[in-house]
N, C-alpha and C positions, 0 to 999 in steps of 0.2 A: 687687412684682408677682407674682401665683401663676403656676405653670408653665402652667395653661391659659389664663390671661389674657396671657400672654406669647407662648404660642404662635397665639392669636387675632389679636394683633398684629402678628405676623410675616406671617401669612397675609393680612391685610388691606392690608399694604404691598406685599408681595412678588408676591401671585398677578397683580394686575393687569399688573405689567410682564411676567411669565412669559407672560401670554394675549395680551398684546399682541405680543410677540416672535414667537409661534407664529403669530399672525393674518397679521403683516406679513411675517415671513420675512426673507430676504436677508442685508444687514450688520447690521441690528438685532439679529436672532435669533444673528448670529455673535458679536457684541458681548457680549450676554447670556449665552451659553455660555461664552465666551472668560473672563469675568471671575469667574462662577461655577466654573468648572472650575480656575482657578488659585488661587481661594482653597479649593476642596477638597483640591487637589494639595498645596498649603502645608500645610492640617491634617495631611495623612497624613504626609508628610515629617517634621514636625515631633514628631509620635507617634513615628516609626520613625528617631529622630535616631541612635539607638545603631547603626543600621544603616548609617549615614553615606550616605545617597543621594546622588547628584549632583544636585542641585536644578534646576540651570539646564539640564540636560540633559533632566529631565522637563520642564520648562515648555517648551523647544523642541517636544518631542514633542506635548504638548496643542496648541500653537497649529500645528504642521505637519499634524495630524489635521483640526483645524476648519478650516484655511486649503485644505487638499486637496479637503475634502468640499465647500465652498463654491464653488471654482473648477472643480472636475473630476469631482468624483462619489465612488464607492465606490473605485476604484482609486488615484485621488489622495489619498484620505483615508488608505488604507494606505501609500502613498510618504510621505506627511507624517510619519505617525508613525514612521516607519522612521529618519527624522533622530536619533531618539532614540539609537540604538546608536552611530553614530561621534561624536556629541556625548557620549555617557556615556564612551567611552573615551578621547576626548581630555582630559576634565575630570579622569578617574581618573589618566592619565598625569603630569599636573601637580599632584594633590593630594597633601596632606603626612598624610594619614589613615593608620594602622596597620590599619584595617579590610579585611578580604579584599575583592579587587576584584571577585570572583564574586558576593559577597553585596552589595556596593554597588551594583553594576550590576543585578544581580536587582532589588532594592528601588527602584530607579530605573523599570526596564521596567515593573514590576507597575504602579506608578501611573500612569505614563503611558498605558499600555494600558486598566487598568480605568476611569481617569476619563476620558482624551482619548478613547479610540474608543467607549465608552459615549454619551458626550454629542455626538460628531460623528455619531452615525446620527439624531440629531435633526434635523441639516441635511438629510439624506439622506431622511428622513421628509417634510419639508417640500416636497422637490422632486419628491414622486411624482405626476406629471399634474396632473390638475385636480383631484382630492381631496388633496392636499399638507396644507393647512391643516387639513382635517378628520382625516385621519391622524394628524398629531402631536396635536391636540386630543384624539382618542381614547385615545392614549396615556397622555396627561398626565392626562386627569380619570379615566380607569380606574384609574391606579395612587393617586390622590389620593383617589378614593372608597373604594378596598381600604384603603388605610394608615387613612383616617379611621374606617370602620367597624371594622376590628378593633382600633384605639386604644380607642375608645369602647366597643364591646361587651366587651373584655377588661377595661376597668376596672370595668363597670357587673356583667357578670354572670360573667365570667371564673373559671373554677375549675380547669380541667386544663390543667397547663403543657405548651407544646410541647417546648421544650427548656430546662429548668430551670437546666442550667450555663452553656449560651451566651448565651441570651437570658430571663431569668426572667420578664419582663414581657409575654410573648407566650404565648397561650393557643388551644387548640381552638375554643374558642366563636368568639373574635375571628376567625381563621381562617376559620370558616364564613361568620360576617357579612360577612368582607371579600370572599370569594369571592363572594357573592351580589351583593353591592354592584357589585364589579369586573364583573360579567358583564351584570347590569342596566344599568349605564353604556355599556359598550362596545357593545350591544345599541341603545339609544337613539342615542348619537352617529353610528353609522354606518348607522343606518336608509335614509336616502335615497341611498348611495353604492352602489358596486359590491359593496360588504363587506358587504352586508346581509343578513339571516337566519341561516342556520348558519354562513356566514362569521364574522360578527360574534361569534358564540358560541365559535368557535374561536379567533379572534383575541383575545378577552375572557379564555379561560382560560388561553391561553400568557401574557398580560399578568401575570395575576393568579401566577401560578406564578413569573413572571421576578422579580415585585416582592416575593414571599415569600424567594425565594433571595436576592436582593441586599440585602435586610434583614437574613438571618440572616448571610451573609457578611461585612457590615460588622461587625456584633457578633462573629464570630469574629476577625476582624483586631483589634478595639479589645481584645478578652479576650487575644489574644496578645501585645499591646503595652502591656497593663497599663492601659487608659484605661477609663473610663466614657462619656465623649463624646468628640467629634474636635475640640470647640472650643466657644466660647461666643458667637459671633459674632451667632447665631439666637437668642439666650435661651432659652427654653422649648424650643426646637428642637435645642439644642445648636449643633453647628458646621455648615457648609456641606455636609460630607460625610455627616453625619446625615441631611440633608434630601433629598439627591439620591442615596442609596444605592440605593432600588430603582428610580430612573430610569436608572441605569448598566446595569442588566441589562435593563431592561423596552425600553427605546430601540432596541438591536440585536434583540432577539426581535421586537418589534412590527413594525419595520421588514421582518424576512426572514419575518415571519409573512404581512403583508400582500402583499408579494409571492407567496408560495406560493398563498393562496385567491383572488388576485387573477387568476390564471393560468387557474381552472377555470372 
């Protein structure tokens, strides 16, 4: 199967589940985020095995953040994530590794915060008053449109590399197309909500920027850890972390951008 066909197959299989969980919300959304988050964190910790991350502590931090967001909102999301610290120090005291405790705990917390807090914000998005379902779909569709347009345009007409060393596949032509697509999708999805008009453009612009930075961030991490992909579970898409990288930044940014423009 070619990379393009495998990408299409993964999209056809996974996109309905993602959309359904966003629309239904509740524990269905929690379950989808938990499964995806644990897989993504497992991939990251596998790549960073030389740093000896305290895997169980990271898993606890992700589940704590998601559970806190589902049961109590933003404050409890943070409280749930903070479980990572006592668990990390507990496991560090009984581990037999010669790795620096500071490095091991640092790698653990990086993964739990990056993946756990990033995904937990999608639960907060879904809880945004009457427009919660539209809000989470706006973030998802904007990121998908940005990523797809940038990928296709970069492959077809991309000539000028954005970051030749960090991520050689990304081009300025792709960024321009992705930005246009992301702004258009955000405008359309939010058209009949309190975030319509100029607010949707602001939200779309922040989402495009966040998705781009998230994509570059995972490229930087992979380069630092000497890997091309975070895994192979999603075939042509690489690993789960490769697929959700932009969402991990876009989720929190989208949530706070919607809160900000919704107040004016």
